[in-house]
N, C-alpha and C positions, 0 to 999 in steps of 0.2 A: 504494500499498500504506499501512498504518497501522503505526506501530512506536512503542515507548518508548525512547527514548535521550536520557537526561538530559544538560543541557551543563554540569552542575557536579554534583559530589558532595555528599550531604546526606541530610536526612531523607526520609520516604516522599513529601513534597509535591514533591519535584523530578521525580517521574514524571509526565509528561503524554503523552497519545497525540496524535501528530501525523502529518501525511501527508508521505510521502517517496516518490520515485520509486521504481517497480518495477524491480528490476535484471533484466537478461537473464543466463541461465546462459552461463557461457564453457566452454571445453574442460575435460572432466573435472568439470564442475559440474551441478547440477540446480537449479531453482527449485521449492519446494515450498510449498503453501498449508497453513499452520499450522491444524490443527483443535483443539490443546490444547497449552500449554506448562506445564512444570513451575515450581514456584517452590521455591526451596532457600534455604539459609542464606547460601551463597556469593553468592547475588544481593544478599543484604542487605550483606554485606561489601563487594562492588564498588560498590553505591549509595551506600554510607556515606563511602567512601574509605579504609576500612580495608585493602582491597586495591586498589592503585593501578592504573587503567587509563586509556589515552588517552581524551580527550573527542571527541565525545559518547560517553557510557558504552553499549557495546552490551549492554543487560541481557538474561539469560535465556540458559540454556545447553542447554536439553532440551525436547523436545517430539516430537509426532508428526502427520503430515498426509499428504497426496496430492500427489503428483508432478505440477506442472503443465507443466513443459517441461524439456528435456536440453540439453545443450550438445553441440558437435560432439566425436565419439569415444566417447560415453558408450554402454556396453552393460550396466552392472550395474543400471540401473533404468529403467524405461519410464514414459511419461506414463500416469497412472492409479494407478500403484502406491502403495500404502499403506506408509509408511517412518516409522521412528523414529530419534531421535538423541540423543546427549548431547556436551557440549563444543563446541557451535556457537554462538558468541557472537551475540546479537541475536535470540533467539528469542521474546522478548515483541513479537510483530508479527504481521501477517496473512500474511506471506511471509518465506521465508529463502532466500537462495543459498548454496549449500554445495558443497564437494567430494564427489563421490558416494561416496568412501572412507569418509565418515563416516557414511553412512546404513546402516541395517539393515532387512531386511525384517520386516514384522510379519504373523504367521502368521494364518490364517483363524481366526476365533472370538474374536480379542482386538481389542477396540474401539481407536480411535485414543487415546482418553481413558485408558484402562488402560495402553497401551503408553507413552503419556507420562509417566504416573505411575510407571512401573516402570523407566525407563531409569537415570537417575542413581542412585536409591537402590537400585534392585533389582541394578544391576552392582556398586554399592559392597558391599552386602551379600554378594553371590556372591564377590566376590575376597576379602573379610574372612574368610569361613569356609571357603573353597576353597583359598586361596593364602596369604595373611598369616599366619594361624594355621591350618593345616587341621585342622578338628574331627572327632572321631569318637567312637565308644563309649568311655567311660571318661572322657572330659572333663567337666570343670564350667566353665562360663562365665557372666560376669556382663555383661549388656547394659544400658547406661545409656539412658534416654529409651526404655525398651521399648515405649511406646504411640506413640513417633512413626513417621514414615515408614519410615526406615531400621530403627527398632527392631523394628517389627512384622515386617517381611520377615526380619531377623536371628533373631528367635525361631523362625519357622517353618523357616528352612533350618537352623538349628542343630539343632532337634528332628528334621528329618528324617534329619540325619547321626548321629543316636543319641548326642548330648551331653545334659547335664544342664543346664537352662537356668535361671539366676537372673536377673530383671530389676528395674530401679528404675523407679518411676513416682512421681508427684505427689500423685494422687487414687484414691479407690476406683474410678470409672468407668473411668480409665485402667488400674487394676490388672485389671480384668475384660477389657478389650481384650488386655492381655499374656497373660493366662492362655488366652484363647481362640486366641492366636497360638501358644501351646505353652510358654509359660514354666511351669516346674514350681514356682518359688517366686518371689513378687513382694515387693518391699521397698519400702514408701511412704518415702521418704527425708524427708518432711516430719514424721514420726512416729518415725523409727528411724534409727540410725546404720548407713548400709549397709555399712561396712567391718566393724563388729562382727557385723552380721548375716551377712554373707558367711563370715566365719570360723565363727561359729556354726553355720550350715548345712552346713559342710564339716568339722565336727569340730575346727575348730582350724586345719586344714590351709591353708585359703584356696583360691582358683579357680585353675585353669590358665591363663586368659586374660580380660582386661577388654576390651571393645569400647566405647571410650569416645569419643562424639563431642561431648560437653558441654565439656570442657576445664577452664578456671580453676577452677570450683567444685568439680570432682570428682577433679582430678588426683592430689593427694597421698593422699587416701583410696583411690583405685584402686590405687596403689602398694601400699598397706597391706593391700589384700584379696587380693593375690596370694599363691599358694604359692611354695615354693623353686623358683627358675628359670621362675617365672611370666612370662608377656608381657602388656604393657601396650599395647594398639592404639590409638594415640589418631589417631582418623581426623576430628576436627573440633574446633570450638571455639566452640559456641553460646554460652557464657557468658563468652568472651573468652579471650585468650592465656594459655597456663600460665606459671608463674613460672620463672626460671632454675633449672636443674638442676645440681648437681654430681655427675658420673657415680659418684662414689664412694657416692652414696646407693643406687644400683642393687645395690652389692656389699653394703653392710651389711643390705638388706632381703632378701638371699638370692639373689644373683647373676641379678637380674631382667634382663629383655629390655624395651626400648623401642623402638618403631617408630612412625613418623610417615607412613603410607602415602598415596598420591594415586592417584585412579582412572585419571588419565592414563598412569601409569607400568605399570598392569595392563591396559591396552588400547592398548600402545605399537604394537601391529602390527594391520592389517587382520584377520589371521586371528583374533588373540586377542579383537579386538572381537566378530567374528561367533561365535566359540565362546561367549563369556560371553553375548552378547544371546540366543543360541539356548537357551542352557540356561535363563536366566530367563523369556524369553517362551514357551518351549515347555513349561515347568512350568505357566506360567499357562493356555495353551491346554488343557493336560491335567487342569486343575482342582486340581493338586497345589500349586498357590502361590496365594494370595489377597493382592490389591493393594486395599488400604483407601484410597478417595478421601475424605477428610475434609471438602473444602469446594471449591467452585468459584467464581469470581469472573469477571465480563466483563473483558475486557483493559483497559478504562477505569478499572477500579476496582483495579488493580494496588497502588496505595498502601495501601488497606485489606488486601488480602492479606499484605503485609510486614508490616504492624501487628499482624496476628492470629498471623503465624508467630513474629515475633520476641516477641510477648508470651506465648508458649506457649499460646495459647488454641485451638491445633488438635490434631487426632490424625489419623493418617494422613497422606495426600498433599494438598497444596493445589495446584490448576489455575487456570490463567487460561485463558478461552475467547474467541478472537478474534470 
C-alpha cells in the first residue's frame, strides 16, 4: 500500500507518498481500499505540529472506499461493501485498516467521492444545527466562511430547518455560492464590518447563534454580533487560536453562551454515528442536500492540496484520490 505518514511535523513539504506493508484486518476490523480521502483543516494542524501526534503522523481522518477484507467475527460489513468514515487516522493512503464500528454504509446513489466529502463536514454541520444549537423557525444564525465546505452545508441545513441565515464570505463569487446554498443575507467581510452588519440586519438585536470555524480573526466580533443570551459555537480555528477570555465578558455582553464542541463527542456511540450519518447521507441520496466538491488532487499531490486549503483558495470540499 501507499500512504503519507510524515516523519516530522512541518510544512506541506514533509508529506511524501511512500510504500508501506498492507495490513491484514484483525478481529472486529476491516481492510478498506480508499477511493477518496477528505482534506480538512485538522489535517493541517496535525501536519504542522499545532496538534501534537506521535510520529510518523497518520495524516487524514476521513474517506470512503470498498471493503477488501474483514477480520474474524465481523458481521457488520462484507467484502465489496462501499463504506465511509471519519475519525480514522491514516486515511491519506490507498488502504486503511479500521475497527468496523467506525464504518458507515454508503447508500445507493451516493458515490464514494461524495460520501468522503460529506463525512467530517456533513456530520459536523448536522450536529451543530441539530444538537449544539438546535435551529428552527424564528432563529437567525450567522455562519462564517459560508462558502467553505462546512459553511455550504450549514447554510443548506439551517435553511431546511426554517432559520434565517446570514453568511460571511470574502469574495463576490463566494457570496453567490452561499446564496445558492440558502443564505438569506451575505456579508463580504473584506468590505463591511460583519458585527455591525449582523446588528443592522436584525434591527439591532443581534443573532441567536454564530457558527464560527474561523477562530482568532472573528472571535471577538462574533461575540459582539450575538443577541441577549445568544450562543457562540466555536467549532474550529482556521485563523488560529482565540485569545484568552475572562468569563465576565460573557455576562457584560448579555449573558452569552460559549461552547467549543467536537465531532467525537457527538458521535460517541455507534448508534449516534449511524443516526447522524444516515441523516446526512440519506439527505444526499434524496437530493435534499448538495455536497460541493471544490477540488480533487492525486494522493501524491497532498502538499498542494494543503497549500490551497490553508491559503483559502478553495470553495467546497477538497479531496485526495489514491
